C-alpha positions as CSV (number, residue, x, y, z in Angstrom):
1,M,178.9,71.6,-42.3
2,I,179.8,69.3,-39.4
3,T,177.7,66.4,-38.0
4,T,178.4,63.3,-35.9
5,Q,178.1,59.6,-36.6
6,D,175.4,59.5,-33.9
7,K,173.3,62.1,-35.7
8,L,173.8,60.3,-39.0
9,Y,172.7,57.0,-37.4
10,Q,169.7,58.6,-35.8
11,A,168.7,60.2,-39.1
12,L,169.1,56.9,-41.0
13,Y,167.7,54.4,-38.5
14,A,165.7,56.2,-35.8
15,K,163.1,57.8,-38.0
16,S,161.6,59.7,-35.0
17,A,164.6,62.1,-34.9
18,K,164.4,65.0,-37.3
19,P,168.0,65.7,-38.6
20,D,169.6,69.1,-38.3
21,V,170.7,71.1,-41.3
22,A,174.3,69.8,-41.3
23,T,173.1,66.1,-41.0
24,K,170.6,66.6,-43.8
25,E,173.4,68.0,-46.1
26,V,175.7,65.0,-45.3
27,L,172.9,62.6,-46.1
28,R,172.3,64.4,-49.4
29,Y,176.0,63.9,-50.3
30,R,175.6,60.3,-49.4
31,E,172.6,59.9,-51.7
32,A,174.3,61.8,-54.5
33,L,177.4,59.5,-54.2
34,L,175.1,56.4,-54.2
35,M,173.3,57.8,-57.3
36,G,176.6,58.4,-59.1
37,T,177.9,54.9,-58.3
38,L,174.6,53.4,-59.5
39,L,174.7,55.4,-62.8
40,I,178.3,54.4,-63.5
41,K,177.5,50.7,-62.7
42,E,174.5,50.8,-65.0
43,K,176.1,52.6,-67.9
44,G,179.8,52.0,-67.5
45,F,180.6,55.7,-67.8
46,L,179.6,59.1,-66.4
47,N,178.2,61.7,-68.7
48,T,176.8,65.2,-68.4
49,N,173.2,64.0,-67.9
50,G,174.5,61.7,-65.1
51,I,176.2,64.7,-63.4
52,I,173.0,66.7,-63.7
53,T,171.1,63.8,-62.1
54,I,173.7,63.7,-59.2
55,Q,173.4,67.5,-58.8
56,K,169.6,67.2,-58.6
57,V,169.9,64.7,-55.7
58,L,172.6,66.8,-54.0
59,E,170.9,70.2,-54.3
60,E,167.3,69.0,-54.2
61,N,166.3,71.1,-57.3
62,N,166.2,70.8,-61.1
63,A,168.6,73.7,-61.8
64,G,170.7,71.7,-64.3
65,L,173.4,73.6,-66.1
66,R,173.6,77.4,-65.5
67,R,171.6,79.4,-68.0
68,L,171.7,82.9,-66.4
69,P,174.8,85.1,-66.1
70,G,175.8,86.8,-62.9
71,T,177.5,84.2,-60.8
72,A,180.8,85.3,-59.2
73,L,183.0,84.4,-56.3
74,V,183.6,87.5,-54.2
75,N,185.9,88.3,-51.4
76,D,183.6,88.9,-48.4
77,L,186.0,91.5,-46.9
78,T,186.9,93.5,-49.9
79,N,184.0,92.8,-52.2
80,E,186.6,92.1,-54.9
81,V,185.5,89.6,-57.6
82,I,188.0,86.8,-57.3
83,Y,186.6,84.6,-60.1
84,T,183.7,84.7,-62.6
85,P,182.9,81.3,-63.9
86,P,181.6,80.8,-67.4
87,D,178.0,81.8,-67.6
88,N,177.0,81.1,-71.2
89,F,175.0,77.9,-71.5
90,Y,176.7,76.8,-74.7
91,T,180.2,77.5,-73.2
92,I,179.3,75.5,-70.1
93,S,177.9,72.7,-72.3
94,D,181.1,72.6,-74.3
95,L,183.2,72.5,-71.1
96,M,181.0,69.7,-69.6
97,K,181.5,67.7,-72.8
98,N,185.2,68.1,-72.5
99,L,185.0,66.9,-68.8
100,E,182.9,64.0,-69.9
101,E,185.4,63.0,-72.5
102,Y,188.3,63.2,-70.0
103,L,186.4,61.3,-67.3
104,N,185.7,58.4,-69.7
105,D,189.0,58.3,-71.5
106,D,191.6,55.7,-70.4
107,H,194.7,57.5,-69.2
108,D,196.7,54.5,-68.1
109,D,199.9,56.4,-68.3
110,V,198.7,59.1,-65.9
111,S,198.8,58.8,-62.1
112,P,195.3,58.5,-60.7
113,L,196.1,61.3,-58.3
114,I,197.0,63.6,-61.2
115,K,193.9,62.5,-63.1
116,L,191.7,63.3,-60.1
117,A,193.3,66.8,-59.8
118,I,192.6,67.5,-63.5
119,Q,189.0,66.3,-63.2
120,H,188.5,68.5,-60.1
121,Y,190.0,71.5,-62.0
122,Q,187.9,70.9,-65.0
123,F,184.7,70.5,-63.0
């Protein structure tokens, strides 16, 4: 989604303007980032419940961790399944716990860029 600074400013400060879909999405990302920052400041760490809270703000729903199977990434041209993410609630919970541990563990000997790449992959 693409928006402009003007549209963002209007959506934030000129309450009469109704934001378009792209602007609303960017504003949700903003709110989710602010929520994540607040949670980390309050608790000093980020856990699975915090991630679910951020997801709730971002997606505007209470979906939480996936509980139903059937999600797959499919090539639009060939209909080939490229990737099927874990779809068992307990497997996802275990993976989120692993991510939570990595996020909150001190890795002083690891480059922040490498740590960020690992976190992205795990998520």
